[in-house]
C-alpha positions as CSV (number, residue, x, y, z in Angstrom):
1,M,98.8,138.2,34.3
2,K,102.1,136.9,35.6
3,S,102.3,135.8,39.2
4,W,104.9,137.3,41.5
5,P,107.9,135.1,42.1
6,S,107.1,134.8,45.8
7,Q,109.7,132.1,46.6
8,K,112.5,134.2,45.2
9,G,111.1,137.4,46.7
10,R,111.0,136.0,50.2
11,G,114.5,134.8,49.7
12,V,115.9,138.3,49.4
13,L,113.8,140.0,52.1
14,C,116.7,139.7,54.7
15,E,119.5,140.4,52.2
16,K,121.6,143.5,51.8
17,P,120.1,146.3,49.6
18,E,122.5,145.5,46.8
19,V,121.1,141.9,46.6
20,K,117.5,143.3,46.7
21,Y,118.3,145.8,43.9
22,A,119.9,143.1,41.8
23,F,116.8,140.9,42.2
24,I,114.6,143.8,41.1
25,H,116.8,144.5,38.1
26,R,116.6,140.9,36.9
27,H,112.8,140.9,37.0
28,R,112.2,144.4,35.8
29,Q,110.7,143.3,32.5
30,A,108.0,141.2,34.1
31,F,107.0,143.3,37.2
32,S,106.9,147.0,38.0
33,I,109.8,148.5,39.8
34,Q,107.5,150.1,42.3
35,R,105.7,146.8,43.1
36,M,109.0,144.9,43.6
37,C,110.5,147.6,45.8
38,H,107.4,147.4,48.0
39,V,107.6,143.6,48.3
40,V,111.3,143.2,49.0
41,G,111.5,146.3,51.2
42,G,113.5,148.6,49.0
43,A,113.2,152.2,47.9
44,R,112.8,153.2,44.2
45,S,115.3,156.0,44.7
46,G,117.7,153.5,46.2
47,Y,117.2,151.2,43.2
48,Y,117.9,153.9,40.7
49,A,120.9,155.1,42.7
50,W,122.2,151.5,42.7
51,R,121.8,151.3,38.9
52,Q,123.8,154.5,38.4
53,R,126.6,153.2,40.6
54,E,126.6,149.9,38.8
55,G,126.8,151.6,35.5
56,A,130.0,153.4,36.5
57,S,131.7,150.0,36.7
58,S,130.1,148.5,33.6
59,P,133.1,146.3,32.5
60,K,133.2,144.6,35.8
61,R,129.4,144.4,36.0
62,S,129.2,142.9,32.5
63,Q,131.6,140.2,33.5
64,Q,129.7,139.5,36.7
65,A,126.5,139.4,34.7
66,I,127.9,136.7,32.5
67,I,129.1,134.7,35.6
68,D,125.7,135.2,37.3
69,Q,123.9,133.8,34.2
70,H,126.0,130.6,34.2
71,V,125.9,130.2,37.9
72,A,122.1,130.6,38.0
73,K,121.7,128.1,35.2
74,A,123.8,125.5,37.0
75,Y,121.9,126.3,40.2
76,H,118.5,125.7,38.7
77,Q,119.6,122.6,36.8
78,R,120.4,121.2,40.2
79,K,116.9,122.3,41.4
80,G,118.4,124.6,43.9
81,R,119.8,121.7,45.9
82,S,123.5,122.4,45.5
83,G,125.9,125.0,46.8
84,A,129.1,126.6,45.6
85,P,131.4,123.4,45.7
86,R,129.1,121.3,43.6
87,L,128.2,124.1,41.2
88,T,131.9,124.9,40.7
89,L,132.6,121.4,39.6
90,D,129.6,121.5,37.2
91,L,130.8,124.7,35.6
92,R,134.3,123.4,35.3
93,D,132.9,120.3,33.6
94,D,131.2,122.6,31.1
95,G,134.6,124.2,30.3
96,M,134.2,127.4,32.4
97,P,137.4,128.3,34.4
98,I,136.0,129.4,37.7
99,N,136.8,128.9,41.4
100,R,134.6,128.3,44.4
101,K,134.9,131.8,45.8
102,T,133.6,133.3,42.6
103,V,130.7,131.0,42.5
104,A,129.8,131.7,46.1
105,A,130.0,135.4,45.5
106,S,127.7,135.1,42.5
107,L,125.2,133.0,44.5
108,Q,125.2,135.7,47.2
109,R,124.7,138.5,44.7
110,Q,121.6,136.7,43.3
111,G,120.2,135.7,46.6
112,L,120.4,132.0,45.7
113,R,120.9,129.4,48.5
114,A,121.1,125.7,48.4
115,K,118.2,123.8,50.0
116,A,119.4,122.3,53.1
117,A,119.3,118.6,53.8
118,R,119.2,117.3,57.3
119,K,122.6,116.8,58.9
120,F,124.2,113.3,58.7
121,K,126.8,111.8,61.0
122,A,130.5,112.3,60.4
123,T,132.2,109.2,59.0
124,T,135.9,110.3,59.2
125,N,137.9,109.1,62.2
126,S,141.3,110.7,61.8
127,R,142.3,110.3,65.4
128,H,144.7,107.4,64.9
129,S,148.4,106.7,64.8
130,L,148.4,105.1,61.4
131,P,150.6,106.5,58.6
132,V,149.0,109.0,56.2
133,A,149.8,109.8,52.6
134,P,150.5,113.2,51.1
135,N,147.8,115.1,49.2
136,L,148.7,114.5,45.5
137,L,145.6,116.1,44.1
138,E,145.7,119.4,45.9
139,Q,142.1,120.1,44.8
140,N,142.8,119.4,41.1
141,F,139.8,117.3,40.3
142,T,140.4,117.0,36.6
143,A,141.7,114.1,34.6
144,S,142.6,113.8,30.9
145,A,141.8,110.1,30.6
146,P,140.0,107.3,32.5
147,N,141.8,105.6,35.5
148,Q,144.1,108.5,36.2
149,K,142.5,109.7,39.4
150,W,139.9,108.0,41.6
151,V,138.4,109.6,44.7
152,G,136.8,107.6,47.5
153,D,134.7,108.3,50.6
154,I,132.3,106.7,53.1
155,T,128.9,108.0,54.2
156,Y,125.8,106.9,56.2
157,L,122.4,106.1,54.7
158,A,119.3,106.0,56.9
159,T,117.0,103.1,56.1
160,G,113.8,101.8,57.7
161,E,115.9,99.1,59.3
162,G,118.7,101.3,60.6
163,W,121.9,102.8,59.3
164,L,124.0,101.5,56.4
165,Y,127.5,102.6,55.4
166,L,128.2,103.2,51.8
167,A,131.7,103.4,50.3
168,V,132.3,104.6,46.8
169,L,135.1,105.3,44.3
170,I,134.6,107.9,41.6
171,D,136.7,108.3,38.4
172,L,137.5,112.0,38.0
173,Y,137.5,111.7,34.2
174,S,133.9,110.6,33.8
175,R,132.6,111.5,37.3
176,K,131.1,108.0,37.4
177,V,131.1,105.7,40.3
178,V,133.4,102.8,39.5
179,G,133.3,100.9,42.7
180,W,131.0,100.7,45.7
181,A,130.2,98.6,48.8
182,M,127.7,98.7,51.7
183,S,127.8,97.3,55.2
184,E,126.3,97.6,58.6
185,R,129.7,98.4,59.9
186,M,132.3,101.0,58.9
187,T,135.5,98.9,58.7
188,A,138.5,98.6,56.5
189,D,136.7,95.8,54.7
190,L,134.1,98.3,53.5
191,A,136.8,100.5,51.8
192,C,138.6,97.5,50.5
193,D,135.5,96.0,48.9
194,A,134.7,99.2,47.1
195,L,138.3,99.3,45.8
196,Q,138.3,95.7,44.7
197,M,135.1,96.3,42.7
198,A,136.6,99.3,41.0
199,L,139.7,97.3,40.1
200,W,137.6,94.4,38.7
201,R,135.2,96.7,36.7
202,R,138.1,98.7,35.3
203,K,140.2,95.6,34.5
204,M,143.0,96.1,37.0
205,P,144.6,99.4,35.9
206,K,148.0,100.3,37.2
207,G,149.3,103.7,38.5
208,V,145.9,105.2,39.4
209,I,146.0,107.9,42.1
210,V,143.4,106.8,44.6
211,H,142.5,109.8,46.8
212,S,140.5,109.7,50.1
213,D,140.3,111.3,53.5
214,R,142.5,110.3,56.5
215,G,140.0,107.9,58.0
216,S,141.2,104.9,59.7
217,Q,139.6,102.6,57.1
218,Y,141.8,104.2,54.4
219,C,145.0,104.2,56.5
220,S,144.5,100.6,57.6
221,T,147.2,98.1,56.8
222,R,144.8,96.0,54.7
223,Y,143.7,98.9,52.5
224,Q,147.2,100.2,52.0
225,S,148.4,96.7,51.2
226,L,145.7,96.4,48.5
227,L,146.9,99.6,47.0
228,T,150.5,98.5,46.9
229,R,149.7,95.0,45.6
230,H,147.9,96.5,42.6
231,E,150.4,99.3,42.0
232,L,148.1,102.1,42.9
233,T,149.2,105.5,44.4
234,C,147.6,106.7,47.6
235,S,146.7,110.3,48.1
236,M,144.9,111.8,51.2
237,S,143.2,115.0,52.1
238,A,144.7,117.4,54.6
239,K,143.3,116.9,58.1
240,G,139.9,118.5,58.5
241,N,139.7,120.0,55.0
242,C,136.5,118.8,53.3
243,Y,137.4,120.7,50.1
244,D,140.3,118.4,49.5
245,N,137.7,115.6,48.7
246,A,135.0,117.9,47.3
247,C,134.0,115.6,44.4
248,A,133.1,112.7,46.8
249,E,131.5,115.0,49.3
250,S,129.4,116.6,46.4
251,F,128.4,113.2,45.1
252,F,127.1,112.1,48.5
253,H,125.3,115.5,49.0
254,S,123.6,115.0,45.6
255,L,122.7,111.4,46.4
256,K,121.1,112.4,49.7
257,V,119.4,115.6,48.7
258,E,118.2,114.7,45.2
259,A,117.5,110.9,45.5
260,I,117.1,109.9,49.1
261,H,116.2,112.8,51.4
262,G,112.5,112.7,52.3
263,S,112.0,109.1,51.0
264,N,111.4,106.0,53.0
265,L,114.5,104.1,52.0
266,Q,114.4,100.3,52.5
267,R,117.4,98.0,52.3
268,E,115.8,95.6,49.9
269,T,115.4,98.5,47.4
270,I,119.0,99.5,47.5
């Protein structure tokens, strides 16, 4: 006898009736309608009325069903640990043209929510008078070849011996980390060390768009001079818009939730 999907059932108890009925509909082959209505707090008559309404807009519902299938697959591949921004990038990588709002709506329809990690400290200090660069990416996180676009960011890592700062650079073509650096202090040197590693590992490419937030480390004279010396083009996010650097934000979220969160991280193991 199949067991009731209790985790999923509890997840829709506080949702709108439409979400509950969609949940019941997805599991109707495995469990009785009456039982599921009882568990999630819905009425059988309400479920059948919902089905009739949904059938009236079948073309739209068919398209939504296809989207929901892809979104749910991506969600479960990430073990329920990623939300709309990360899943949007995954789906785009698989060749599906989709935006974040559509993914977020699909997640809501299906009652799927990302497992929350504990909050981490902010690492962007944009309260400075240093010059900033224009946003050349404008949330276009695709590249047709290596070394066209790199995105960088800095985060905190909690270890048994205290906080460490991690700076990375990611190539948007392969989504691989091409440069990184760690330090006990969040300085311009940290950002420069990560950039120098990327340059060394990628054999000093020219003309790369290097995108980051407006943090003082990236606006510093030393970092900007390093970009100029190696003929790299600087790009920066709009102030306070985390979606302008979603790839780096998503990488750090995955790192913390999937690899670090809940573990006793020691510096000698990093």
